[in-house]
Steps between C-alpha positions, in 0.01 A plus 500: 500500500681405825196617699284253308721205608518623858120531506464142368746365761330689784159376384626140488646528852173643634300218338731236652480662846119522488480136386717390793286699745180341363651151518607552861155626597350174366722280719347335806508741788626434850212418735398784727275507801136493396295815523182303574513193725433163340358394835205737461372302201230233508389222268234231506623143531389253237228400749377860541661587835637854539877475558706795619857500369614612847442138601826415319717763670838360605526252210623537145211498254511364145200627301429301183227532237407142419300314234397136456513476119842653434824339387647624830227340715744228622663782702222436752699194612819707536314775686359241741845347551647844569219571744549170685876548524482861625157539661663618823616818324303516172137526396396455138187680382344363182269727302320309223444718197341459160683804357742313274329315212218391734717231653307500829139448388376312809295622796664551838374157611635333185838673546519395866414139412752493214781640717436266792450180298757550222778678694407459870525879543486613863619862462227768500305551181280801437191563291549511127586858423645744251873563520531754219304788355299774664289253702790303648484389863637740764787257577613520136438873496748526791751261337507703176479857625830660605303770683379225733775233507794739474657393169336239274268574211523168313180298497468131433616414151330157511365244744736410785672840525637516854553789743702459821423719800727497806401450866436873539269539201762634258479379139848370426483322164283412201566170324400404148245222448772263379703535820459174688373542856786269605770701319800632691385847397193460724620263772807707588274798573278289724776352717 
């Protein structure tokens, strides 16, 4: 009878230990050096020009999947303000995407016109693209593949998910869509 209680206690301890190990493995990992260089990637600008990410070497890069018909669309103004205030050391790359409830239905020309007239956006915008799924753009493949970026596997959870890359091409942080571009959480990492 004592063995039965010991077995129950040992089983409970093992379950608790395994649960703790699983919980710790789900925590955000510490950024590591990327396996594949971000600077080797390319993307087409919203006007169709081929842009090599190596062009942005030496600056911090904030990659954002954007949409014009989203409740978070006003973040365009905050992104532009952040860009204007830190353009000497920061580049913002906007990737319009229709992946979340079709909130970016326009053509590249319509998106460019909307961004320039409504929010006076001057940071680089890229062609409308996929940011999730098996056909996602190579930039988002890199951002969400720990075998390439060194640690992160979390894709965009909604429009305006943000990824910060340091001056050397190392992914250092992923921010939720609700994180304001002007938040201390972001600006302290840029300064």
